[in-house]
C-alpha positions as CSV (number, residue, x, y, z in Angstrom):
1,M,0.0,0.0,0.0
2,N,1.2,3.5,-0.8
3,V,0.5,6.3,1.6
4,K,1.2,10.0,1.3
5,I,1.8,12.8,3.9
6,S,1.7,16.1,2.0
7,K,5.0,17.4,3.4
8,W,6.9,14.1,3.1
9,G,5.6,12.6,-0.1
10,E,4.6,9.1,-0.8
11,T,5.9,5.9,0.8
12,T,5.2,2.2,0.6
13,L,3.8,0.5,3.7
14,S,4.4,-3.2,4.4
15,P,4.0,-3.7,8.2
16,S,4.4,-7.2,9.7
17,L,1.3,-9.1,10.7
18,A,2.2,-8.7,14.4
19,I,2.6,-5.0,14.2
20,S,-0.7,-4.8,12.2
21,F,-2.5,-6.9,14.8
22,E,-1.1,-4.8,17.7
23,F,-2.1,-1.5,16.1
24,V,-5.6,-2.7,15.0
25,I,-6.4,-4.0,18.5
26,S,-5.3,-0.7,20.0
27,W,-7.3,1.2,17.5
28,T,-10.5,-0.8,18.0
29,N,-10.1,-0.5,21.8
30,A,-9.8,3.3,21.7
31,G,-13.5,3.6,21.4
32,E,-14.5,7.3,21.0
33,D,-11.5,8.6,22.9
34,L,-10.1,11.1,20.3
35,A,-6.8,11.5,22.1
36,Q,-6.2,7.7,21.9
37,I,-7.3,7.6,18.3
38,A,-4.9,10.4,17.4
39,R,-2.1,8.5,19.1
40,I,-2.8,5.3,17.3
41,T,-3.3,6.9,13.9
42,A,0.0,8.9,14.4
43,G,1.7,5.6,15.4
44,A,0.4,4.0,12.2
45,I,2.0,6.8,10.2
46,G,5.2,6.2,12.1
47,I,5.2,2.6,10.9
48,A,4.9,3.9,7.3
49,Y,7.6,6.6,7.7
50,P,10.4,5.1,9.8
51,H,12.8,7.3,7.9
52,K,11.0,10.5,9.2
53,L,9.7,9.3,12.6
54,P,11.3,7.2,15.4
55,K,11.3,3.4,14.6
56,Y,8.7,1.3,16.4
57,R,10.2,-1.3,18.7
58,A,7.6,-3.7,19.9
59,A,9.8,-4.8,22.8
60,V,10.1,-1.2,24.0
61,H,6.9,0.6,22.9
62,R,3.2,0.0,23.2
63,P,1.3,1.3,20.1
64,N,-0.3,4.0,22.3
65,E,3.1,5.2,23.7
66,Y,4.7,5.1,20.3
67,G,1.8,7.0,18.9
68,H,2.2,9.7,21.4
69,I,5.9,10.1,20.3
70,C,4.9,10.2,16.7
71,L,2.0,12.6,17.3
72,N,4.3,15.1,18.9
73,A,6.8,14.8,16.0
74,L,4.1,15.1,13.4
75,L,2.6,18.2,15.0
76,E,6.0,19.7,15.4
77,A,6.6,19.1,11.7
78,G,3.4,21.1,10.9
79,I,1.3,18.1,9.7
80,P,-2.4,19.1,10.2
81,T,-4.4,17.0,12.7
82,G,-7.0,16.2,10.0
83,E,-4.3,14.7,7.8
84,I,-2.9,12.7,10.7
85,L,-6.3,11.2,11.4
86,R,-7.1,10.6,7.7
87,V,-3.8,9.0,6.7
88,G,-3.5,7.1,9.9
89,T,-7.0,5.7,9.5
90,E,-6.2,4.6,5.9
91,I,-3.1,2.8,7.2
92,L,-5.1,1.1,10.0
93,Q,-7.8,0.0,7.6
94,F,-5.1,-1.5,5.4
95,M,-3.6,-3.2,8.5
96,T,-7.0,-4.7,9.2
97,T,-7.1,-6.4,5.9
98,R,-3.8,-8.1,6.5
99,I,-4.8,-9.9,9.7
100,P,-6.2,-13.4,9.1
101,S,-9.8,-13.8,10.2
102,E,-11.1,-16.8,12.0
103,Q,-12.8,-17.9,8.8
104,D,-9.4,-17.7,7.0
105,V,-7.8,-19.9,9.6
106,E,-10.7,-22.4,9.6
107,S,-10.5,-22.6,5.8
108,E,-6.8,-23.2,6.0
109,M,-7.3,-25.9,8.6
110,D,-10.0,-27.6,6.4
111,F,-7.5,-27.5,3.5
112,L,-4.8,-29.1,5.6
113,E,-6.9,-31.7,7.2
114,P,-6.6,-34.4,4.4
115,E,-2.8,-34.0,4.5
116,R,-2.8,-34.6,8.2
117,E,-4.8,-37.8,7.8
118,D,-2.4,-39.0,5.2
119,L,0.5,-38.4,7.5
120,S,-1.0,-40.5,10.3
121,D,-1.2,-43.7,8.2
């Protein structure tokens, strides 16, 4: 997926499944708390722009904490809040599509089941 921040240009996003999962869970748990949503969307932008914002380190940061760091940096760079929310939401929506659903996992298990039966003979 390509994303674009007006002041920084376009970049290609390819987050890991684990990072996608962590950010999507944090986003869905933010509810209607706009401050939390702003942090998570800013953190998602940080994942897309590691050359402009601090690198996310899962062992060090929680998505919310990392998002706070990125939000501050984005605001200091003059990125409008509306753009942060819009672009961050687009990134999070993309991350959502990357996470396997229960249905995907069950379909994979059904597909693998005949192979497992063959192995037990």
